[in-house]
C-alpha positions in Angstrom: 16.3 19.7 -10.6 17.8 20.8 -7.3 14.3 21.1 -5.8 13.4 17.6 -7.0 16.6 16.2 -5.5 15.9 17.9 -2.2 12.3 16.5 -2.1 13.6 13.0 -3.0 16.2 13.1 -0.2 13.5 14.3 2.2 11.2 11.5 1.1 13.9 8.9 1.5 14.8 10.2 5.0 11.1 10.0 6.0 10.8 6.5 4.7 14.0 5.5 6.5 12.7 6.8 9.8 9.4 5.0 9.3 11.2 1.7 8.5 13.5 2.2 11.5 10.5 2.8 13.8 8.8 -0.3 12.4 11.9 -2.4 12.9 12.2 -1.6 16.6 10.7 -4.4 18.8 7.7 -4.3 21.1 8.5 -6.2 24.2 6.3 -7.4 27.1 7.0 -9.3 30.3 4.5 -11.0 32.7 5.3 -12.8 36.0 3.2 -14.3 38.7 5.5 -15.3 41.5 4.6 -15.6 45.2 1.0 -14.5 44.5 2.2 -11.2 43.1 1.4 -10.1 39.5 3.9 -7.9 37.7 3.9 -6.8 34.1 5.5 -4.3 31.8 5.4 -3.2 28.1 8.3 -1.5 26.3 8.7 -0.1 22.8 12.4 -0.7 22.3 13.9 1.0 25.4 10.9 3.2 26.0 8.7 2.1 28.9 5.0 2.2 27.8 3.3 0.8 30.9 3.9 -1.4 33.9 2.2 -2.7 37.0 3.3 0.3 39.0 1.3 2.5 36.5 4.5 4.2 35.2 5.6 4.9 31.7 4.7 6.9 28.6 1.0 6.0 28.5 0.2 7.3 32.1 2.1 10.5 31.3 0.0 11.1 28.1 -3.2 10.4 30.0 -2.3 12.8 32.8 -1.4 15.5 30.3 -4.7 15.0 28.5 -6.6 15.1 31.8 -4.9 18.4 32.8 -5.6 19.9 29.4 -9.3 18.9 29.6 -9.6 20.4 33.1 -8.0 23.7 32.0 -10.3 23.9 29.0 -13.3 23.2 31.2 -12.2 25.9 33.6 -11.8 28.4 30.8 -15.3 27.6 29.4 -16.8 28.0 32.9 -15.1 31.4 33.4 -16.2 32.6 29.9 -19.8 31.5 30.7 -19.7 33.3 34.0 -18.4 36.5 32.4 -21.0 36.4 29.6 -24.1 36.0 31.9 -25.3 39.4 33.3 -25.9 39.7 37.0 -29.6 39.8 37.9 -30.6 42.8 40.1 -33.7 42.6 42.3 -36.3 45.2 41.3 -38.6 46.7 44.0 -42.2 45.5 43.7 -44.4 47.8 41.7 -47.2 49.7 43.4 -50.6 48.4 42.9 -52.9 50.9 41.1 -56.6 50.5 41.5 -58.3 50.1 38.2 -61.6 51.7 37.4 -64.6 49.4 37.1 -65.0 48.1 33.6 -67.8 49.6 31.6 -70.5 47.4 30.2 -70.2 46.9 26.5 -72.7 48.7 24.2 -75.7 46.8 23.0 -75.2 45.0 19.7 -76.5 46.9 16.7 -78.0 45.0 13.8 -76.6 46.0 10.4 -79.0 46.5 7.5 -79.0 43.9 4.7 -76.7 44.7 1.8 -78.2 45.6 -1.6 -77.4 43.9 -4.9 -75.2 46.8 -6.0 -73.1 46.6 -2.9 -72.4 42.9 -3.4 -69.3 42.8 -5.7 -68.8 39.8 -7.9 -65.8 37.6 -7.1 -62.7 38.0 -9.1 -62.4 35.7 -12.0 -59.6 33.1 -11.7 -56.6 33.9 -14.0 -56.0 31.3 -16.7 -53.1 29.0 -16.1 -49.8 29.9 -17.9 -49.2 28.4 -21.2 -46.8 25.4 -21.3 -43.5 25.9 -22.9 -43.4 23.7 -26.1 -39.6 23.1 -25.7 -40.1 21.5 -22.3 -41.4 18.3 -23.9 -38.3 18.1 -26.1 -35.8 18.5 -23.2 -37.4 15.9 -20.9 -36.8 12.8 -22.9 -33.2 13.8 -23.5 -32.6 14.2 -19.8 -34.3 10.9 -19.0 -32.2 9.1 -21.6 -29.0 10.6 -20.2 -29.9 9.7 -16.6 -30.8 6.1 -17.6 -27.4 5.8 -19.3 -25.6 7.1 -16.2 -27.6 4.7 -14.0 -26.7 1.8 -16.3 -23.0 2.7 -16.1 -23.0 3.2 -12.3 -25.2 0.3 -11.2 -23.5 -3.0 -11.2 -25.2 -6.4 -10.7 -25.1 -7.5 -7.1 -22.8 -10.4 -6.3 -24.4 -13.7 -5.7 -23.8 -15.9 -2.7 -21.4 -18.2 -4.6 -19.3 -15.2 -5.7 -19.1 -13.9 -2.1 -18.0 -17.4 -0.9 -15.4 -17.6 -3.6 -14.1 -14.1 -2.6 -13.7 -15.1 1.0 -12.1 -18.4 0.1 -9.6 -16.6 -2.1 -8.6 -14.3 0.7 -8.2 -17.3 3.1 -6.1 -19.1 0.6 -3.9 -16.0 0.0 -3.6 -15.2 3.7 -2.4 -18.6 5.0 1.3 -17.9 4.6 1.2 -14.2 5.7 -0.7 -15.1 8.8 1.8 -17.9 9.6 4.6 -15.4 9.0 3.0 -13.0 11.5 2.6 -15.7 14.1 6.2 -16.9 13.6 7.3 -13.3 14.2 5.9 -13.4 17.7 8.7 -14.7 20.0 7.9 -16.2 23.4 11.0 -16.6 25.4 12.3 -17.2 28.9 9.1 -19.2 29.8 9.3 -20.2 33.5 6.8 -22.5 35.1 7.1 -24.0 38.6 3.9 -25.7 39.7 3.3 -27.7 42.9 -0.1 -29.3 42.8 -1.2 -30.1 46.4 -4.1 -32.1 47.6 -5.3 -33.6 50.9 -6.0 -37.0 49.3 -3.2 -38.7 47.5 -5.5 -40.1 44.8 -7.0 -36.6 44.0 -3.5 -35.1 44.1 -2.2 -37.6 41.5 -5.3 -37.2 39.4 -5.1 -33.4 39.3 -1.3 -33.6 38.6 -2.0 -35.8 35.6 -4.7 -33.5 34.2 -2.8 -30.3 34.7 0.5 -31.5 33.4 -1.1 -33.1 30.3 -3.0 -29.9 29.5 0.0 -27.7 30.1 2.3 -29.7 27.8 -0.3 -29.8 25.1 -0.7 -26.0 25.3 3.1 -25.6 25.1 3.3 -27.9 22.0 0.5 -25.9 20.3 2.2 -22.6 21.1 5.5 -24.0 19.7 3.8 -24.7 16.4 2.4 -21.2 16.0 5.1 -19.1 17.6 8.8 -19.1 18.3 9.0 -20.5 21.8 12.1 -20.7 24.0 11.6 -22.5 27.4 13.6 -21.6 30.5 12.2 -23.9 33.1 9.1 -26.2 33.1 8.7 -27.9 36.4 5.4 -29.5 37.6 5.4 -31.7 40.7 2.7 -33.3 42.9 2.6 -32.0 46.4 1.4 -35.0 48.4 2.7 -33.6 51.7 2.0 -29.9 50.9 -1.2 -28.2 52.1 -1.1 -25.3 49.6 -0.4 -25.4 45.8 2.1 -23.1 44.2 1.5 -21.5 40.7 4.7 -19.6 39.8 5.0 -18.6 36.1 6.8 -15.9 34.1 7.5 -15.2 30.4 8.4 -12.6 27.9 7.1 -11.7 24.4 8.7 -9.8 21.6 7.3 -8.7 18.2 8.5 -6.3 15.4 5.8 -4.3 13.6 7.8 -4.6 10.3 6.8 -8.3 10.2 3.1 -7.4 10.0 3.8 -4.8 7.3 5.8 -7.3 5.2 3.1 -10.0 5.7 0.3 -7.5 4.6 2.2 -6.6 1.4 2.7 -10.3 0.7 -1.0 -10.9 1.2 -1.9 -8.1 -1.2 0.5 -9.2 -3.9 -0.6 -12.8 -3.6 -4.2 -12.0 -3.9 -3.7 -9.7 -6.9 -1.5 -11.9 -9.0 -2.8 -15.3 -8.0 -6.6 -14.7 -7.7 -7.9 -11.3 -8.7 -6.1 -10.7 -12.1 -6.5 -14.3 -13.3 -10.2 -14.2 -12.4 -10.7 -10.9 -14.3 -9.0 -12.3 -17.4 -11.0 -15.5 -17.2 -14.3 -13.5 -17.0 -13.3 -11.5 -20.1 -12.6 -14.7 -22.0 -16.0 -16.1 -21.1 -17.7 -12.9 -22.1 -16.0 -12.9 -25.5 -16.9 -16.5 -26.1 -20.5 -15.9 -25.2 -20.6 -12.8 -27.5 -19.2 -14.9 -30.4 -21.7 -17.6 -29.9 -24.5 -15.1 -30.1 
């Protein structure tokens, strides 16, 4: 009992650590101000990567590169030690060979007599077949056929595949929306000045860009949790160069995706899979009774 309690407490501690890690947020920040792009990614308070190439990811990559270089150097040293050094041998002295003798004339052999010619060995008769082999073969064939019938299932038709995909889509609508709503876009800052040499073109570009931008923000507000900081778009009739300053932050907790995945699995099981299996059994029973 004591060992079981210790194992249970260890399991609970591991689960608690996993849940705590999943609850910590993943944060990212991007800004493009004065034609300078900066970005960063954090896991809670741990810096993963930024525009200055600092953080945990570059450290891991450097450590991996050093490890590969050390491993390669060890392999080269081992190969150099295993290969023997080749010593140059002095050239061998040339020895004059005697002239080759001419081959003796070909002597004809006398014809063989009938006694010398031996008859070819008679072929041995084939081994007799085992009478019990014919009895074992049909039994093995029947057992293999039964196994194949049990293992092989009829392939799914196109309609069944379409129904399966539609069931997953119906079950996944709410979990996917939950994941999207778990993404938080906040401190969105936009400061655009749309310049143009011609007043007509400047006004036309201003109308197109502002309309498209506000439509995108409305679409993002439907999918995600969006909090705006400053949205400022102005036409620059007397300005020669446009300005495109923007910044924003994003935050997401991995536990949201885990909860959504569990909800998707439970919804598919209890709403589509189990009722479908029960309905198929009822139809099979009804068809068997009618026969």
